[in-house]
C-alpha positions as CSV (number, residue, x, y, z in Angstrom):
1,M,87.6,207.1,49.2
2,L,86.3,204.0,47.4
3,P,88.6,200.8,47.7
4,N,91.1,200.6,44.9
5,S,91.4,196.9,44.4
6,L,89.1,193.9,43.8
7,S,90.3,192.3,47.1
8,D,89.4,195.5,49.0
9,R,85.9,195.7,47.4
10,L,84.9,192.1,47.7
11,A,86.9,190.3,50.3
12,V,84.6,188.3,52.6
13,R,86.2,187.8,55.9
14,Q,85.8,185.4,58.7
15,L,84.1,187.2,61.8
16,S,85.4,187.2,65.2
17,N,82.9,185.6,67.7
18,T,84.7,186.4,71.0
19,A,82.7,189.4,72.3
20,G,79.9,189.2,69.8
21,T,80.9,192.6,68.2
22,M,82.1,193.7,64.7
23,P,82.5,197.2,63.2
24,R,79.4,199.2,62.1
25,P,79.2,199.5,58.3
26,R,80.0,203.0,57.0
27,I,77.7,205.1,54.7
28,L,79.6,204.7,51.5
29,P,80.1,207.6,49.2
30,S,78.7,205.9,46.1
31,E,75.4,204.3,45.5
32,N,77.2,201.3,43.9
33,A,80.0,201.0,46.3
34,R,80.1,197.7,48.2
35,R,82.8,196.4,50.5
36,T,83.5,194.3,53.6
37,V,82.5,195.8,57.0
38,A,85.2,198.5,57.8
39,G,85.5,201.1,60.5
40,T,85.8,201.2,64.3
41,S,82.4,201.9,65.8
42,P,81.0,198.7,67.6
43,F,78.3,196.7,65.8
44,N,76.7,193.8,67.7
45,V,76.3,190.5,66.0
46,V,74.8,187.1,67.1
47,H,77.1,185.5,69.7
48,I,77.4,181.8,69.0
49,S,78.9,179.3,71.6
50,P,81.0,177.3,71.2
51,Q,82.9,179.5,68.6
52,Y,84.6,176.6,66.9
53,A,81.1,175.1,66.1
54,V,80.5,177.4,63.2
55,A,82.0,179.1,60.2
56,R,81.0,182.7,59.6
57,R,81.5,185.2,56.8
58,S,80.0,188.7,56.1
59,E,79.7,191.6,53.9
60,A,78.1,195.0,54.3
61,W,76.1,197.3,52.1
62,R,74.7,200.7,53.0
63,G,73.0,200.1,56.5
64,I,72.7,196.3,55.9
65,T,75.1,193.7,56.9
66,A,74.6,190.1,55.7
67,E,76.2,187.0,57.3
68,I,76.3,183.4,56.3
69,V,76.7,181.0,59.2
70,Q,77.4,177.3,58.8
71,V,77.3,174.9,61.6
72,T,80.1,172.4,61.2
73,G,79.1,169.6,63.6
74,N,76.2,168.0,65.5
75,E,77.1,169.2,69.0
76,P,74.8,171.6,70.9
77,V,75.1,175.2,69.9
78,E,73.8,178.4,71.7
79,Y,72.9,181.8,70.1
80,R,72.5,185.2,71.9
81,F,71.7,188.7,70.6
82,K,70.5,192.0,71.7
83,A,71.5,195.1,69.9
84,P,70.4,198.6,68.6
85,V,69.9,197.2,65.3
86,H,67.2,194.8,63.6
87,L,67.9,191.1,63.0
88,L,66.5,189.1,60.4
89,I,67.2,185.3,60.5
90,A,66.6,183.0,57.6
91,Y,66.8,179.3,58.4
92,E,68.1,177.9,55.1
93,Q,68.6,174.4,56.9
94,G,67.7,173.8,60.6
95,V,66.4,170.6,62.1
96,R,67.2,170.0,65.9
97,R,66.8,167.2,68.2
98,D,66.3,169.2,71.1
99,G,66.3,172.9,72.1
100,E,64.3,176.1,72.1
101,T,64.0,179.6,70.8
102,F,63.2,182.7,72.7
103,V,62.6,186.1,71.4
104,E,61.6,188.9,73.8
105,S,57.8,189.4,74.4
106,L,57.0,186.2,72.5
107,P,56.3,182.7,73.8
108,R,59.2,180.3,73.6
109,S,59.1,177.8,70.7
110,T,60.6,174.3,70.7
111,L,59.8,173.8,66.9
112,H,62.0,171.0,65.5
113,D,62.1,171.7,61.9
114,M,63.0,175.4,61.2
115,T,64.0,174.9,57.6
116,R,62.8,177.9,55.4
117,K,61.5,179.7,58.4
118,L,62.2,183.4,59.2
119,T,62.5,185.1,62.6
120,F,62.6,188.9,63.1
121,V,64.2,190.4,66.2
122,P,63.6,194.2,66.4
123,A,66.4,196.5,67.7
124,G,66.7,196.3,71.6
125,H,64.9,192.9,71.9
126,E,66.7,189.8,73.2
127,Y,67.0,186.6,71.2
128,R,68.3,183.3,72.7
129,E,68.4,180.0,70.9
130,S,69.6,176.5,71.8
131,Q,70.0,173.8,69.2
132,H,71.0,170.2,69.4
133,P,71.1,169.7,65.6
134,R,70.2,166.6,63.7
135,V,71.9,168.0,60.6
136,P,74.4,171.0,60.6
137,A,72.2,174.2,60.4
138,K,72.7,176.8,57.7
139,L,71.7,180.3,58.7
140,L,71.6,183.7,57.1
141,Y,71.7,186.9,59.3
142,F,70.7,190.3,58.2
143,Y,71.6,193.2,60.5
144,V,69.7,196.3,59.5
145,D,70.8,199.6,61.1
146,P,67.9,202.0,61.4
147,A,70.2,205.0,61.4
148,A,71.8,204.1,58.0
149,L,69.0,202.7,55.8
150,P,69.9,202.1,52.2
151,F,67.1,203.9,50.6
152,G,66.5,207.2,52.2
153,S,63.1,206.4,54.0
154,E,64.1,206.8,57.6
155,A,60.8,208.2,58.4
156,A,59.0,205.1,57.3
157,W,61.0,203.0,59.9
158,S,60.6,205.6,62.7
159,D,56.7,205.6,62.3
160,L,56.5,201.8,62.5
161,S,56.3,199.6,65.6
162,L,58.3,196.6,64.4
163,A,57.0,193.7,66.3
164,P,59.1,190.5,66.9
165,R,58.1,187.6,64.9
166,L,59.2,183.9,65.4
167,F,59.2,181.2,62.8
168,F,57.0,182.8,60.2
169,E,56.9,182.5,56.4
170,D,57.0,185.2,53.9
171,A,57.7,184.3,50.2
172,S,58.9,187.7,49.2
173,L,61.2,188.3,52.1
174,W,62.6,184.8,51.7
175,N,63.3,185.0,48.1
176,T,65.0,188.4,48.5
177,A,67.2,186.8,51.3
178,I,68.3,183.9,49.1
179,K,69.1,186.1,46.3
180,L,71.3,188.3,48.6
181,K,73.1,185.1,49.8
182,G,73.9,184.3,46.1
183,A,75.2,187.7,45.6
184,L,77.2,187.6,48.8
185,E,79.0,184.5,47.4
186,D,79.6,186.0,44.0
187,T,82.8,188.1,43.8
188,D,82.2,189.5,40.4
189,P,82.4,193.4,40.7
190,R,79.8,193.8,37.7
191,N,77.2,192.6,40.3
192,E,77.6,195.5,42.6
193,P,74.5,197.5,41.4
194,Y,72.4,194.4,41.5
195,V,73.5,193.7,45.1
196,E,72.8,197.2,46.1
197,A,69.3,197.0,44.7
198,L,68.7,193.8,46.5
199,S,69.7,195.4,49.8
200,R,67.2,198.0,49.4
201,V,64.6,195.4,48.4
202,L,65.2,193.6,51.6
203,A,64.7,196.8,53.7
204,H,61.6,197.6,51.7
205,E,60.3,194.1,52.4
206,L,60.8,194.5,56.2
207,V,59.0,197.9,56.0
208,Q,56.1,196.2,54.4
209,L,56.1,193.6,57.0
210,G,55.8,196.2,59.7
211,H,53.1,197.8,57.8
212,G,50.9,194.9,58.3
213,R,51.4,192.7,55.2
214,A,52.3,189.8,57.6
215,R,49.0,190.2,59.8
216,K,47.0,189.9,56.4
217,E,49.0,186.7,55.5
218,V,48.3,185.1,58.9
219,A,44.6,185.8,58.5
220,V,44.6,184.2,55.1
221,R,46.8,181.3,56.2
222,G,44.8,180.7,59.5
223,G,47.5,181.5,62.1
224,L,46.7,182.7,65.6
225,A,46.5,186.3,66.4
226,A,49.2,187.5,68.9
227,W,46.8,187.9,71.7
228,Q,45.4,184.4,71.1
229,Q,48.9,182.9,71.1
230,R,49.9,184.7,74.3
231,L,46.6,183.5,76.1
232,V,46.8,180.0,75.2
233,T,50.5,179.4,75.8
234,A,50.2,181.1,79.1
235,Y,47.3,178.8,80.1
236,V,49.4,175.8,79.1
237,E,52.3,176.9,81.2
238,E,50.0,177.4,84.3
239,H,48.4,173.9,83.7
240,L,51.2,171.8,82.6
241,V,50.5,168.8,85.0
242,E,46.8,168.7,84.1
243,P,45.0,167.2,81.0
244,I,43.9,170.1,78.8
245,S,41.2,169.5,76.3
246,L,41.3,171.1,72.7
247,A,37.8,172.3,73.4
248,T,39.0,174.4,76.4
249,L,41.8,176.1,74.5
250,A,39.6,176.7,71.5
251,A,36.9,178.3,73.6
252,M,39.4,180.7,75.3
253,V,40.2,182.2,72.0
254,R,36.7,181.9,70.4
255,L,37.5,179.5,67.8
256,S,36.1,176.0,66.8
257,P,38.4,173.2,67.8
258,Y,39.1,172.3,64.3
259,Y,40.1,175.8,63.2
260,F,42.0,176.4,66.5
261,C,44.1,173.2,66.0
262,R,45.0,174.2,62.5
263,S,45.8,177.7,63.5
264,F,47.9,176.7,66.5
265,K,50.0,174.4,64.4
266,Q,50.5,177.0,61.7
267,T,51.6,179.5,64.3
268,L,53.8,177.3,66.7
269,G,54.8,174.5,64.4
270,V,53.3,171.6,66.3
271,P,49.7,170.7,67.4
272,P,48.3,171.8,70.8
273,H,48.7,168.3,72.3
274,R,52.4,168.0,71.2
275,Y,53.1,171.6,72.5
276,H,51.7,170.8,75.9
277,M,53.7,167.5,76.2
278,T,57.0,169.3,75.0
279,R,56.5,172.0,77.6
280,R,56.0,169.3,80.3
281,I,59.2,167.5,79.3
282,E,60.9,170.9,79.5
283,R,59.8,171.2,83.1
284,A,61.0,167.6,83.7
285,K,64.3,168.5,82.3
286,A,64.7,171.4,84.8
287,L,63.8,169.1,87.7
288,L,66.2,166.4,86.6
289,A,69.1,169.0,86.2
290,Q,68.7,169.8,89.9
291,G,69.5,166.2,90.9
292,K,67.3,166.4,94.0
293,H,64.4,164.3,92.9
294,S,63.8,160.7,91.9
295,M,62.3,159.7,88.5
296,T,59.2,158.5,90.1
297,D,58.7,161.6,92.0
298,I,59.2,163.9,88.9
299,G,56.8,161.7,86.8
300,L,54.1,161.9,89.4
301,T,54.6,165.7,90.1
302,L,54.1,166.3,86.4
303,G,50.9,164.2,86.1
304,Y,52.1,160.8,84.8
305,R,50.6,157.8,86.3
306,D,53.9,155.9,86.9
307,A,57.5,156.1,86.2
308,S,57.2,154.0,82.9
309,A,54.7,156.5,81.5
310,F,57.0,159.3,82.3
311,T,59.9,157.6,80.7
312,A,58.0,156.8,77.5
313,A,56.8,160.4,77.1
314,F,60.2,161.8,77.8
315,R,61.8,159.5,75.2
316,R,59.0,160.3,72.7
317,I,59.9,164.0,72.9
318,T,63.7,164.0,73.4
319,G,64.8,160.5,71.9
320,I,66.6,159.6,75.2
321,T,65.4,158.4,78.5
322,P,65.3,160.6,81.6
323,T,68.3,158.5,83.1
324,E,70.3,159.1,80.0
325,Y,69.4,162.9,80.3
326,S,70.5,162.9,83.9
327,R,73.8,161.4,83.2
328,M,74.4,164.0,80.5
329,M,73.8,166.7,83.2
330,I,76.6,165.3,85.5
């Protein structure tokens, strides 16, 4: 039965963030029907810690649940997700001092400015993110249930190999996500047909992404292919303590140094040298957290000529000294 009151149809509720679950959206009996998530079946959502650091609200349509997440402070926040549904993340605002993002089968990213970026996590893939924000983040989550698509094209999804994507840009997908956010915030019941149509468009955009539109855009925009990204980032991890020349990395993926540098930055958000330095400092953080080694030993182990060079590099990447970081770990 359709909801009988305006409050039943359009109430936007605060999400519980205790176990990272919420009800699965039901298949509604009307094309134009729209309401807040209801039912009893488990439906996994992104778990955010600490819980009090964010404000969350959501609403569901046929097969899609949209969630607005607003970080309310500047303290470190962690995100985790793994579920039998697809997750699209739109970073409406996101600039972090420190942290990293991980999507299963992709290299980790320490991109600082995530504003207007998108991330896609296919069903069954793990997603983890840590942020020490410079400014409170604003995120949009879209949970897409493959078993209850809003446009009757389940076959289109089942035939796709939906690959994870981290911090990419897609104008069509972004515009649809922002329109859906506006619709989520508007409680006028006359907008229900428009909202239902937008949810279908979002699903179609994701299907087009899986059919290869994204690969064409990467080629035009100059991004690295997936195999190139995996090869280069693995090489960097294996040679963190050594100098790595731009020519060496470019030759590995059969690109000129100029085109490789541009493609690398387009894909990972930072130039190759900056990425190398960031990964080296991440290794230093792990050693500092153990509390077993002196600053000098860690610096020398990671290839710095002395403690002052290590301290300068650490501060350049993190904004604090190794000593200050060690105190934070106590």
